[in-house]
OpenMM code with the backbone's topology and positions (N, CA, C; nanometers):
from openmm import Vec3, app, unit

residues = "MET LYS ARG GLU ILE ILE LEU SER VAL ALA LEU PHE LEU ILE GLY ILE LYS ILE PRO ALA GLN PHE ILE ASN PRO PRO HIS GLY TYR VAL PHE ASN ASP SER ILE ILE PRO ARG ILE ASP ILE LEU ILE ASP PRO ASP ASP LEU ASP LEU ILE MET ALA ASN PRO GLU SER ASN ALA GLU TYR SER ALA THR PHE ILE PHE LYS THR TYR LEU LYS SER ASP THR VAL PRO GLY VAL GLY PHE ARG ILE ARG GLY ASN THR SER ARG TRP SER GLY LYS LYS SER TYR LYS ILE SER PHE ASN THR TYR ASP PRO GLU LYS LYS PHE TYR GLY LEU GLU LYS MET ASN ASN LEU LEU LEU GLY ILE SER LEU".split()
positions = [
    Vec3(-0.5656, 2.5914, -1.6844),
    Vec3(-0.6744, 2.5137, -1.6285),
    Vec3(-0.6553, 2.3641, -1.6547),
    Vec3(-0.6122, 2.3299, -1.7791),
    Vec3(-0.5905, 2.1884, -1.8128),
    Vec3(-0.4811, 2.1280, -1.7263),
    Vec3(-0.3739, 2.2037, -1.7019),
    Vec3(-0.2643, 2.1540, -1.6193),
    Vec3(-0.3122, 2.1237, -1.4781),
    Vec3(-0.3957, 2.2083, -1.4234),
    Vec3(-0.4458, 2.1885, -1.2875),
    Vec3(-0.5311, 2.0628, -1.2793),
    Vec3(-0.6141, 2.0392, -1.3816),
    Vec3(-0.6996, 1.9203, -1.3833),
    Vec3(-0.6134, 1.7950, -1.3957),
    Vec3(-0.5180, 1.7985, -1.4868),
    Vec3(-0.4295, 1.6825, -1.5066),
    Vec3(-0.3494, 1.6558, -1.3799),
    Vec3(-0.2983, 1.7604, -1.3169),
    Vec3(-0.2222, 1.7452, -1.1938),
    Vec3(-0.3105, 1.6890, -1.0826),
    Vec3(-0.4330, 1.7358, -1.0722),
    Vec3(-0.5257, 1.6857, -0.9702),
    Vec3(-0.5559, 1.5383, -0.9914),
    Vec3(-0.5824, 1.5005, -1.1164),
    Vec3(-0.6114, 1.3604, -1.1480),
    Vec3(-0.4884, 1.2740, -1.1214),
    Vec3(-0.3709, 1.3205, -1.1593),
    Vec3(-0.2477, 1.2449, -1.1379),
    Vec3(-0.2223, 1.2256, -0.9883),
    Vec3(-0.2407, 1.3274, -0.9076),
    Vec3(-0.2204, 1.3150, -0.7633),
    Vec3(-0.3223, 1.2196, -0.7018),
    Vec3(-0.4463, 1.2242, -0.7510),
    Vec3(-0.5491, 1.1322, -0.7026),
    Vec3(-0.5111, 0.9880, -0.7347),
    Vec3(-0.4667, 0.9615, -0.8571),
    Vec3(-0.4316, 0.8263, -0.8993),
    Vec3(-0.3091, 0.7739, -0.8260),
    Vec3(-0.2156, 0.8604, -0.7936),
    Vec3(-0.0965, 0.8173, -0.7208),
    Vec3(-0.1351, 0.7660, -0.5822),
    Vec3(-0.2385, 0.8237, -0.5226),
    Vec3(-0.2824, 0.7841, -0.3897),
    Vec3(-0.3577, 0.6522, -0.3859),
    Vec3(-0.4013, 0.6029, -0.4999),
    Vec3(-0.4745, 0.4764, -0.5048),
    Vec3(-0.3757, 0.3613, -0.5097),
    Vec3(-0.3949, 0.2649, -0.4218),
    Vec3(-0.3095, 0.1466, -0.4222),
    Vec3(-0.3783, 0.0371, -0.5028),
    Vec3(-0.3104, -0.0123, -0.6036),
    Vec3(-0.3630, -0.1193, -0.6860),
    Vec3(-0.2724, -0.2407, -0.6685),
    Vec3(-0.3200, -0.3446, -0.5986),
    Vec3(-0.2337, -0.4617, -0.5757),
    Vec3(-0.2074, -0.5378, -0.7051),
    Vec3(-0.0906, -0.5994, -0.7140),
    Vec3(-0.0554, -0.6794, -0.8318),
    Vec3(-0.1384, -0.8065, -0.8370),
    Vec3(-0.1751, -0.8586, -0.7221),
    Vec3(-0.2603, -0.9763, -0.7146),
    Vec3(-0.3392, -0.9682, -0.5852),
    Vec3(-0.4482, -1.0417, -0.5796),
    Vec3(-0.5292, -1.0400, -0.4592),
    Vec3(-0.4509, -1.1035, -0.3443),
    Vec3(-0.4555, -1.0401, -0.2287),
    Vec3(-0.3881, -1.0954, -0.1116),
    Vec3(-0.4585, -1.2223, -0.0671),
    Vec3(-0.5902, -1.2211, -0.0678),
    Vec3(-0.6706, -1.3377, -0.0320),
    Vec3(-0.7632, -1.3702, -0.1484),
    Vec3(-0.7112, -1.4403, -0.2501),
    Vec3(-0.7956, -1.4687, -0.3667),
    Vec3(-0.9103, -1.5617, -0.3296),
    Vec3(-1.0186, -1.5583, -0.4068),
    Vec3(-1.1287, -1.6510, -0.3794),
    Vec3(-1.0825, -1.7949, -0.3969),
    Vec3(-1.1372, -1.8840, -0.3151),
    Vec3(-1.0943, -2.0235, -0.3203),
    Vec3(-1.1261, -2.0874, -0.4546),
    Vec3(-1.2429, -2.0661, -0.5047),
    Vec3(-1.2794, -2.1244, -0.6321),
    Vec3(-1.2855, -2.2760, -0.6257),
    Vec3(-1.2996, -2.3359, -0.7396),
    Vec3(-1.3175, -2.4801, -0.7499),
    Vec3(-1.1922, -2.5580, -0.7079),
    Vec3(-1.0771, -2.5148, -0.7510),
    Vec3(-0.9528, -2.5895, -0.7275),
    Vec3(-0.9136, -2.5905, -0.5802),
    Vec3(-0.9360, -2.4808, -0.5098),
    Vec3(-0.8920, -2.4694, -0.3705),
    Vec3(-1.0095, -2.4694, -0.2725),
    Vec3(-1.1152, -2.5374, -0.3068),
    Vec3(-1.2317, -2.5484, -0.2196),
    Vec3(-1.1952, -2.6377, -0.1003),
    Vec3(-1.1975, -2.5812, 0.0194),
    Vec3(-1.1566, -2.6545, 0.1396),
    Vec3(-1.2529, -2.7658, 0.1799),
    Vec3(-1.3726, -2.7668, 0.1244),
    Vec3(-1.4693, -2.8695, 0.1621),
    Vec3(-1.4639, -2.9912, 0.0701),
    Vec3(-1.3759, -2.9893, -0.0277),
    Vec3(-1.3641, -3.0998, -0.1236),
    Vec3(-1.2195, -3.1483, -0.1255),
    Vec3(-1.2006, -3.2781, -0.1201),
    Vec3(-1.0666, -3.3348, -0.1346),
    Vec3(-1.0555, -3.3894, -0.2770),
    Vec3(-0.9755, -3.3229, -0.3606),
    Vec3(-0.9648, -3.3694, -0.4986),
    Vec3(-0.8655, -3.4841, -0.5131),
    Vec3(-0.8801, -3.5551, -0.6205),
    Vec3(-0.7811, -3.6556, -0.6603),
    Vec3(-0.7196, -3.6034, -0.7890),
    Vec3(-0.5864, -3.6029, -0.7934),
    Vec3(-0.5156, -3.5585, -0.9132),
    Vec3(-0.4399, -3.6773, -0.9692),
    Vec3(-0.4671, -3.7088, -1.0939),
    Vec3(-0.3953, -3.8151, -1.1642),
    Vec3(-0.3134, -3.7523, -1.2756),
    Vec3(-0.1936, -3.8048, -1.2943),
    Vec3(-0.1059, -3.7621, -1.4029),
    Vec3(-0.0812, -3.8842, -1.4905),
    Vec3(-0.1155, -3.8730, -1.6170),
    Vec3(-0.0875, -3.9798, -1.7131),
    Vec3(0.0335, -3.9363, -1.7943),
    Vec3(0.1384, -4.0169, -1.7875),
    Vec3(0.2635, -3.9829, -1.8550),
    Vec3(0.3224, -4.1106, -1.9125),
    Vec3(0.3927, -4.0966, -2.0212),
    Vec3(0.4583, -4.2106, -2.0842),
    Vec3(0.5579, -4.2710, -1.9846),
    Vec3(0.5549, -4.4025, -1.9640),
    Vec3(0.6468, -4.4658, -1.8679),
    Vec3(0.7935, -4.4372, -1.8970),
    Vec3(0.8309, -4.4272, -2.0256),
    Vec3(0.9708, -4.3955, -2.0595),
    Vec3(1.0075, -4.2551, -2.0120),
    Vec3(0.9135, -4.1599, -2.0256),
    Vec3(0.9390, -4.0239, -1.9772),
    Vec3(0.9517, -4.0220, -1.8255),
    Vec3(0.8673, -4.0982, -1.7581),
    Vec3(0.8759, -4.1057, -1.6124),
    Vec3(1.0093, -4.1656, -1.5685),
    Vec3(1.0568, -4.2676, -1.6401),
    Vec3(1.1884, -4.3251, -1.6108),
    Vec3(1.2985, -4.2204, -1.6255),
    Vec3(1.2901, -4.1370, -1.7300),
    Vec3(1.3890, -4.0306, -1.7497),
    Vec3(1.3846, -3.9286, -1.6356),
    Vec3(1.2642, -3.8936, -1.5918),
    Vec3(1.2496, -3.7992, -1.4809),
    Vec3(1.3145, -3.8559, -1.3550),
    Vec3(1.2859, -3.9809, -1.3247),
    Vec3(1.3394, -4.0433, -1.2032),
    Vec3(1.4898, -4.0665, -1.2113),
    Vec3(1.5414, -4.0922, -1.3302),
    Vec3(1.6845, -4.1160, -1.3470),
    Vec3(1.7649, -3.9856, -1.3431),
    Vec3(1.6981, -3.8714, -1.3668),
    Vec3(1.7668, -3.7414, -1.3706),
    Vec3(1.6952, -3.6407, -1.2804),
    Vec3(1.6979, -3.6622, -1.1489),
    Vec3(1.6207, -3.5746, -1.0601),
    Vec3(1.6668, -3.4293, -1.0594),
    Vec3(1.7874, -3.4020, -1.1027),
    Vec3(1.8359, -3.2639, -1.1046),
    Vec3(1.7886, -3.1866, -1.2274),
    Vec3(1.7294, -3.2551, -1.3230),
    Vec3(1.6867, -3.1927, -1.4478),
    Vec3(1.5565, -3.1140, -1.4301),
    Vec3(1.5463, -3.0035, -1.5011),
    Vec3(1.4229, -2.9249, -1.5047),
    Vec3(1.3469, -2.9459, -1.6359),
    Vec3(1.3838, -3.0473, -1.7113),
    Vec3(1.3161, -3.0757, -1.8378),
    Vec3(1.1707, -3.1128, -1.8107),
    Vec3(1.0801, -3.0592, -1.8914),
    Vec3(0.9385, -3.0893, -1.8784),
    Vec3(0.8982, -3.1916, -1.9828),
    Vec3(0.8108, -3.2820, -1.9429),
    Vec3(0.7618, -3.3869, -2.0316),
    Vec3(0.6107, -3.3739, -2.0442),
    Vec3(0.5611, -3.4060, -2.1596),
    Vec3(0.4179, -3.3944, -2.1858),
    Vec3(0.3402, -3.4988, -2.1062),
    Vec3(0.2310, -3.4548, -2.0453),
    Vec3(0.1478, -3.5437, -1.9643),
    Vec3(0.0025, -3.4977, -1.9748),
    Vec3(-0.0854, -3.5793, -1.9212),
    Vec3(-0.2269, -3.5436, -1.9103),
    Vec3(-0.2599, -3.5292, -1.7628),
    Vec3(-0.3239, -3.4185, -1.7280),
    Vec3(-0.3607, -3.3846, -1.5914),
    Vec3(-0.5100, -3.4113, -1.5732),
    Vec3(-0.5457, -3.4887, -1.4696),
    Vec3(-0.6863, -3.5186, -1.4415),
    Vec3(-0.7160, -3.4756, -1.2983),
    Vec3(-0.8135, -3.3885, -1.2825),
    Vec3(-0.8549, -3.3355, -1.1528),
    Vec3(-0.9955, -3.3866, -1.1260),
    Vec3(-1.0098, -3.4707, -1.0219),
    Vec3(-1.1384, -3.5346, -0.9936),
    Vec3(-1.1883, -3.4961, -0.8542),
    Vec3(-1.3167, -3.4656, -0.8467),
    Vec3(-1.3858, -3.4503, -0.7192),
    Vec3(-1.5177, -3.5249, -0.7321),
    Vec3(-1.5934, -3.5298, -0.6242),
    Vec3(-1.7235, -3.5948, -0.6332),
    Vec3(-1.8201, -3.5123, -0.7184),
    Vec3(-1.7859, -3.3856, -0.7441),
    Vec3(-1.8716, -3.3001, -0.8251),
    Vec3(-1.8514, -3.3226, -0.9748),
    Vec3(-1.7247, -3.3334, -1.0141),
    Vec3(-1.6948, -3.3485, -1.1566),
    Vec3(-1.5492, -3.3875, -1.1759),
    Vec3(-1.5153, -3.4113, -1.3018),
    Vec3(-1.3788, -3.4475, -1.3390),
    Vec3(-1.3359, -3.3589, -1.4560),
    Vec3(-1.2155, -3.3038, -1.4470),
    Vec3(-1.1589, -3.2222, -1.5550),
    Vec3(-1.0311, -3.2874, -1.6040),
    Vec3(-1.0158, -3.2955, -1.7347),
    Vec3(-0.8958, -3.3517, -1.7959),
    Vec3(-0.8291, -3.2444, -1.8806),
    Vec3(-0.6987, -3.2256, -1.8591),
    Vec3(-0.6216, -3.1278, -1.9352),
    Vec3(-0.5050, -3.2008, -2.0017),
    Vec3(-0.5157, -3.2278, -2.1323),
    Vec3(-0.4032, -3.2921, -2.2021),
    Vec3(-0.2944, -3.1898, -2.2347),
    Vec3(-0.1747, -3.2386, -2.2580),
    Vec3(-0.0656, -3.1520, -2.3033),
    Vec3(-0.0159, -3.0545, -2.1987),
    Vec3(0.0031, -3.1019, -2.0759),
    Vec3(0.0643, -3.0176, -1.9726),
    Vec3(0.2114, -3.0565, -1.9608),
    Vec3(0.2928, -2.9647, -1.9111),
    Vec3(0.4324, -2.9945, -1.8835),
    Vec3(0.4446, -3.0527, -1.7438),
    Vec3(0.5239, -3.1570, -1.7292),
    Vec3(0.5390, -3.2249, -1.6003),
    Vec3(0.6872, -3.2440, -1.5731),
    Vec3(0.7296, -3.2046, -1.4527),
    Vec3(0.8699, -3.2221, -1.4144),
    Vec3(0.8800, -3.2346, -1.2638),
    Vec3(0.9934, -3.2812, -1.2193),
    Vec3(1.0241, -3.2880, -1.0765),
    Vec3(1.0622, -3.1472, -1.0315),
    Vec3(1.0366, -3.1161, -0.9054),
    Vec3(1.0705, -2.9836, -0.8537),
    Vec3(1.1296, -2.9972, -0.7142),
    Vec3(1.1767, -2.8859, -0.6643),
    Vec3(1.2321, -2.8843, -0.5301),
    Vec3(1.3831, -2.8698, -0.5327),
    Vec3(1.4415, -2.8809, -0.4162),
    Vec3(1.5861, -2.8707, -0.4040),
    Vec3(1.6379, -3.0019, -0.3463),
    Vec3(1.6391, -3.0147, -0.2169),
    Vec3(1.6852, -3.1395, -0.1561),
    Vec3(1.5817, -3.2509, -0.1719),
    Vec3(1.4543, -3.2146, -0.1896),
    Vec3(1.3496, -3.3163, -0.2038),
    Vec3(1.3614, -3.3947, -0.3342),
    Vec3(1.4398, -3.3450, -0.4277),
    Vec3(1.4578, -3.4177, -0.5543),
    Vec3(1.5196, -3.5555, -0.5309),
    Vec3(1.5941, -3.5691, -0.4223),
    Vec3(1.6641, -3.6945, -0.3938),
    Vec3(1.5914, -3.7786, -0.2892),
    Vec3(1.4792, -3.7297, -0.2360),
    Vec3(1.4067, -3.8048, -0.1331),
    Vec3(1.3106, -3.9048, -0.1967),
    Vec3(1.2551, -3.9919, -0.1137),
    Vec3(1.1608, -4.0924, -0.1630),
    Vec3(1.0305, -4.0314, -0.2111),
    Vec3(0.9819, -3.9287, -0.1387),
    Vec3(0.8591, -3.8587, -0.1785),
    Vec3(0.8990, -3.7343, -0.2552),
    Vec3(0.8582, -3.7275, -0.3766),
    Vec3(0.8991, -3.6187, -0.4643),
    Vec3(0.7881, -3.5159, -0.4809),
    Vec3(0.8284, -3.3942, -0.5075),
    Vec3(0.7351, -3.2895, -0.5446),
    Vec3(0.7468, -3.2686, -0.6949),
    Vec3(0.6337, -3.2346, -0.7553),
    Vec3(0.6299, -3.2173, -0.9001),
    Vec3(0.5668, -3.0849, -0.9355),
    Vec3(0.6057, -3.0334, -1.0503),
    Vec3(0.5462, -2.9116, -1.1039),
    Vec3(0.4689, -2.9483, -1.2289),
    Vec3(0.3460, -2.8977, -1.2339),
    Vec3(0.2603, -2.9155, -1.3509),
    Vec3(0.2436, -2.7780, -1.4129),
    Vec3(0.2825, -2.7630, -1.5382),
    Vec3(0.2702, -2.6356, -1.6091),
    Vec3(0.1630, -2.6507, -1.7163),
    Vec3(0.0543, -2.5798, -1.6976),
    Vec3(-0.0553, -2.5890, -1.7935),
    Vec3(-0.0235, -2.5148, -1.9223),
    Vec3(0.0691, -2.4204, -1.9157),
    Vec3(0.0981, -2.3359, -2.0319),
    Vec3(0.2330, -2.3656, -2.0981),
    Vec3(0.2878, -2.4837, -2.0770),
    Vec3(0.4165, -2.5169, -2.1381),
    Vec3(0.4078, -2.5197, -2.2905),
    Vec3(0.3067, -2.5829, -2.3435),
    Vec3(0.2950, -2.6013, -2.4878),
    Vec3(0.1981, -2.5021, -2.5520),
    Vec3(0.1161, -2.4381, -2.4719),
    Vec3(0.0238, -2.3343, -2.5183),
    Vec3(0.0270, -2.2225, -2.4147),
    Vec3(0.0930, -2.1102, -2.4451),
    Vec3(0.1094, -2.0026, -2.3473),
    Vec3(-0.0225, -1.9461, -2.2931),
    Vec3(-0.1319, -1.9682, -2.3642),
    Vec3(-0.2615, -1.9158, -2.3204),
    Vec3(-0.3398, -2.0137, -2.2325),
    Vec3(-0.2949, -2.1393, -2.2237),
    Vec3(-0.3708, -2.2413, -2.1515),
    Vec3(-0.3595, -2.2214, -2.0009),
    Vec3(-0.4744, -2.2325, -1.9329),
    Vec3(-0.4800, -2.2247, -1.7874),
    Vec3(-0.5820, -2.3258, -1.7376),
    Vec3(-0.5698, -2.3615, -1.6113),
    Vec3(-0.6656, -2.4495, -1.5450),
    Vec3(-0.7303, -2.3685, -1.4335),
    Vec3(-0.8520, -2.3256, -1.4542),
    Vec3(-0.9228, -2.2393, -1.3600),
    Vec3(-0.8360, -2.1211, -1.3173),
    Vec3(-0.7712, -2.0587, -1.4143),
    Vec3(-0.6891, -1.9410, -1.3890),
    Vec3(-0.5456, -1.9694, -1.3503),
    Vec3(-0.5108, -2.0955, -1.3272),
    Vec3(-0.3746, -2.1318, -1.2861),
    Vec3(-0.2884, -2.1649, -1.4070),
    Vec3(-0.1674, -2.1112, -1.4087),
    Vec3(-0.0708, -2.1469, -1.5129),
    Vec3(0.0143, -2.2654, -1.4691),
    Vec3(0.0362, -2.2763, -1.3386),
    Vec3(0.1212, -2.3824, -1.2837),
    Vec3(0.0629, -2.4322, -1.1525),
    Vec3(0.1019, -2.5527, -1.1161),
    Vec3(0.0607, -2.6096, -0.9885),
    Vec3(0.1745, -2.6953, -0.9362),
    Vec3(0.2055, -2.6798, -0.8083),
    Vec3(0.3042, -2.7656, -0.7440),
    Vec3(0.2295, -2.8756, -0.6707),
    Vec3(0.2817, -2.9946, -0.6761),
    Vec3(0.2110, -3.1092, -0.6247),
    Vec3(0.3072, -3.2044, -0.5552),
    Vec3(0.2622, -3.2646, -0.4470),
    Vec3(0.3385, -3.3696, -0.3811),
    Vec3(0.2708, -3.5010, -0.4140),
    Vec3(0.3381, -3.5850, -0.4869),
    Vec3(0.2839, -3.7167, -0.5190),
    Vec3(0.3321, -3.8146, -0.4149),
    Vec3(0.2410, -3.8815, -0.3512),
    Vec3(0.2779, -3.9767, -0.2473),
    Vec3(0.3076, -4.1146, -0.3040),
    Vec3(0.2578, -4.1398, -0.4196),
    Vec3(0.2842, -4.2707, -0.4810),
    Vec3(0.2687, -4.2621, -0.6304),
    Vec3(0.3364, -4.3487, -0.6986),
    Vec3(0.3277, -4.3521, -0.8445),
    Vec3(0.2829, -4.4907, -0.8847),
    Vec3(0.1809, -4.4956, -0.9657),
    Vec3(0.1387, -4.6242, -1.0202),
    Vec3(0.1406, -4.6156, -1.1709),
    Vec3(0.1842, -4.7187, -1.2337),
    Vec3(0.1938, -4.7209, -1.3800),
    Vec3(0.0814, -4.8017, -1.4392),
] * unit.nanometer
topology = app.Topology()
chain = topology.addChain("A")
for resn in residues:
    res = topology.addResidue(resn, chain)
    for name in ("N", "CA", "C"):
        topology.addAtom(name, app.Element.getBySymbol(name[0]), res)
């Protein structure tokens, strides 16, 4: 009798599909389509010079991430910041990767461990 119950439960569970992640996750605060956020990255100018001088490097440098909307502003210190991409590493407009969990594996920003960003301009 126990075998039949276990077999029935096992067959039932095999038929259930459990996705690894949501196909259409909720937008939430970070991806709210009705708000245009401003993202500022504060980084040591010497570190930024190293990033720009070595575009092929994947080395991450410590930075502060600031996410601003008209609703509120969030600041996350101690994020990893590096250049990303393939051919875009050598272009005028660079893409960057922000890793919230580089220095603290548990750190997230509204559930995100990483964010890819296109910076259109850099001001020091």
